[in-house]
N, C-alpha and C positions, 0 to 999 in steps of 0.2 A: 167210106171213112175218112175222116179231112187228112191231109197231109201235116207232116211233122218233118218240121226243118231241124237238124241237129247242129248244123255249125256253116258259115259262110267265109269265105276268105275271096279276098282279103277285110278285113272287120272295119277298114276306114277307105276313103277317098277326097277325091278334091272335088269342094262344090261344084265345079263346073261341071259334075257325073265324066261318064266315056268310058269309067273303068270297068274291065270284068270282074265280076266276082260271080265264084263258084259257090252254089248253094248243095249242100247236101244233107238226105235227110231220108225219107219211106213216104210212099203214096204217091207220086209225082206224074201218074200216068192221067194223063188227059186234062194235062192242065189248062186253064183258062185265063190264068193271069200272075203276075209278078209286081209286086208292090214294093217300092222304097218310101214307107206312112202311106198318103193318099196319092202318089205320084207312079203312074205305072212307067214299068222298065221293059225295054224289048228282051227275048229271053229266047233260048234252046233247050229246049227236054234233052239232054243228053241219054237220059234211062229212067229209071222207075226211082231212082235214088239219087239223080245228078241234074242239076242247071245250071248252065250257066247263063248271067242274066247281063245288062250292061246298066251301071249306073246311072240313071238321070240326074241332072242337075238338083240342086238342095243345099239342108243346111241344117246345123245341128243333129240328132243323134235319131233318127227315126228308125221304125221297127220293118227290117225284109219280111214280107210272108206271102206262100204261094196258095193259089184257088183253083180246087180243080171241082168235078160235080159233087165229091164227097165232102165239100165245103173249104174253108180259109184256115190254114196252117198257122199254129204258134208265131209269135214276132221274134226275130234276133236282131238287134240292136247294128245299125251299121251307123258310122259316125262320118259324118262329113268336115273335112279339117281345111281350115283356110289354107290358102296358097300363102308361103314364106315371100317377105320383102326385105330383100337389101336397099339400107340407107346409105351406108358407106363403109369401105374398103382402107386399112390404117395397115402402113403405109399404102399410100396410091400408085407408088411409084417401086423399082426393085430394079436387078439386074437380070442379065440374060442367063445367066446361070444358074439362076434359080434358088432354092435351098432355102429362102428367108422366110421367116412365119407373118403371115399378114391374119390381120382381126377384120373379121367379116360381123357388123351390127346392124341390127335390124328384127324381125319379129318372126313370130311362127317358126321356129329354127327346131323343134323338138321332133325327135325322130328321123332329124335329117339323114338321107340315105347315100346323098353323095352332094361335092361343092364341084364346081366346074370352073377353070379356070379355058376362058373359050372352051374348047370340045373335050380339054384334058380333066380329066381326073384326078383330082389330089387328096394328099391325107388330111384329115383334119379330125378336132375334136369340137363334141358340142359344149362348151362351157355351160350355156344357160340356155333360155327358149329366146334370146335376144342377142348371142353373142358367139361367133364359131373361130375357129384357131385354125390357121390352114397352111400349108407348106407349099410355096409358090414352085411350081414347076420350071425349066429351063423352055425357053422360049426366044425367037428371034424379036428384034426391035420394032414392037409396034404394041398398041392398045389391044388389050383383050374385055369382054365380060365377065366379070365373076357372077356366077351366080348358084344357088343353093335348090337341092330337089331333097322336096320332101314326100310323103301320104297326101299331102295336100296339093302337090303338083312342083312346077320349077317357077322360082322367084323370075322377079327383072334381073337385070342385069348392070352393075358399076362396073366404070371403068376399071382397070389396072393397067399402067404403062411400065413397058419393059424398055430402059435405055442401056444407052451402049457404056461400057466402063470409059473412064476419064483417061487421056494419056499427056504425058509430062513429057514437053520439046526442050525448053530451053528456060533457064533460072537465071535470072540478072540482078542485080551484080552476082556473078556466080560464087562470091568473097565477102564476110562481113565479120566484125567482131565478135569476140567469144561471149561479150556481153550481151548480142543480139539488140534488138529494138530497131534494127534498121528496116528501109522498106525495099522488099523482094518481089518483083514482077516474073510471073511464073504464065510461060504460052502453052497451048496446048489441043486439046480438041476435047469436045464433052465438057467442059467447066461451068458450065451455067449453075447448075444443080450444085455446086462443090459444099459442102458441108464441113468439112475438117482437111486442113494442108498439115504433114509433120516433116520435118525435117531428122531426119532418123527417127529416135524416140518422141524430140520433142515437139509439143506442139503450137504451130502460129498463130497468132493474133491477129485481130483487125482485118479477118479474110472480107477484102472486098471483091465481087463479080463484076469484071471491066465488061466482058464479054463471053460468048460462047467457048471463045479462043485464047481468055486472058483473063487472070488475076492477080491482086496484089494482097500480099499479108507483110505482116513485121515476123522477122526471123524471129525465134525465140534464141537463149542462150544455148550453147554446145561447145566442142569440142572437135576438130578433126576434119574428114572430108564425109559426107552424108550423104544418102541419097535422098532425094524431095518426094513426097508423095501426096496426091491428091482423092481426098475421098468423097463421093458422091453416092445416091441412091443405087446407082449403075455399078457401083464396086468400088475399088482401090487401085489405083493406077501399079503397073510395072514398076519396082523402084528400079530407077535406071545408073549409067554412072555416067561421066563428061558431063556433058550438057545438062543433064537431069539430076546433077549431084553441085552440093554446097561445099563451100569448105571456110571453116573459121580459124580465122586469122588473130593470134595473138596481136595484144599492142605493144607497138615498137617501143623501144627502151635505147635512149642515148647516154652511152658509160662517161666519154669522153671525146674532146676536141682537140688535134693534131693539127696545127701550134695553134698554142694559146692565145696567142699575141699574130694580127694580122695589118699589115699597112692597112691605111685610110684608101690610098689610090684603088684598092681592090684588083679582082683577077688572080686572087690568090687559092690554092687551093686548099683546101680544108677537111682532112679526115674524119670522119662522124665515125664511130667506132661502137657497139652495143648491140644489141639481138632483136632478132625479125626486123632486120630493116631491108632484106632482099625483096619486098614487092612495094619498096615506097614509090608511090606518085609524087609527092611534094617533096619540098626542102625550103622551109622559108626562114630566111637569114633576115633580120630585125625586119620579119613583117611582110618583107618582098621574095618570090619565089627566084630562087636561085636555080642555075642548072647543076645536076649532078649525074653521076653515074652509080649504079650498084655495083661492088663488088663482090659482093659475097652477103649471104645473110644477115652479116656480123660488122659490116662495114661499106660506109659508101664515102664518095670524093664529090667534095661542090666544090661550085665554084663561087668566092667570095665576090659582092657587091662594094663599092666605095660608099665612105661613109666619116661622118664625123669621128674624132678619137673620142672612144670612150666603150662601154659593152657591150657585145651586140647578141641578141637571141638567138636560137636556131633550135628550129621544129621538125620532125617528122612526120607526114602522115601516108598512112598504108590504109591497107584494107580493113584492118584489125584497130585502126582510132589513130589518135593524133598523141606523140610520145610527150614525155617530160622534156621538159624547155633545161636548154644547156648555153654557156654563155662564154664569149669569147670578145679580146679586147681587139678593139682597132687604133692602131698606135700608130701616130705623124714621125717622120722623121726617119734613120735607119731604126731596125730592129736588132736587138741585143741576143 
């Protein structure tokens, strides 16, 4: 009596062959051959009801048959599955802490059984036969090959790079106007891949990478003292204080000049009263830089230069910008 195959397990495998296939049925005594289609397979008769066979290389969906002196069995379909192919991963870089979603694109992903980052199996979702989303694991700074495993075998590997998080060491200048727009240089480490810079919650613009340890940006508008952070594929730098912070300075305002009349000979002390004057960088009197001392945030004392009789303008510059213009009079002869 011819043997009978009731089932095979697994029912599919890679085109390269080599899969151990268990053939279950009856009448397996005296087996003389096991074939996958027309290709002979190596086999071991375990019992009259069980055979283990090694699938040969092949393609398509051939029938598995068993031959004994009693004849050849019925055929049960075994499907050869092409090995998956990974064409790209996106993003191609990520933080050493892992946890980010990586999209794997390619072909032959149906029935995927695992996705590996290096040797680490990760959580994944098969979106379609050509796309998988996977969660990157934590790993040290280094490239790893991303591979997909299906019943058809293991794919080629595409590199995914783990990059260190950025750090911010200094911000220069560390002060600027509340309106923003000024250029700020940030130094630190691992800045080459910077994608965003924030001053507190405000996004900086015009990001330019100078080197791995230096970038420049235009400060956004803001107020108070805020942490400056940099984001790269490696993560976001830790919010810092001191040298990694930036202070918004209000525009200086001049309310009054005392005295309002000054001798043309110069050398007189002129008190400048107003607000946000304490961080004064320069005082211009008649367009020329004048010596000055900051008494408080609301008062400066400057020394008047000599000049011809008439009105003289005064301006104060701070990290917050240039003040309004105030005027005093240069007067010849004795003052009343």
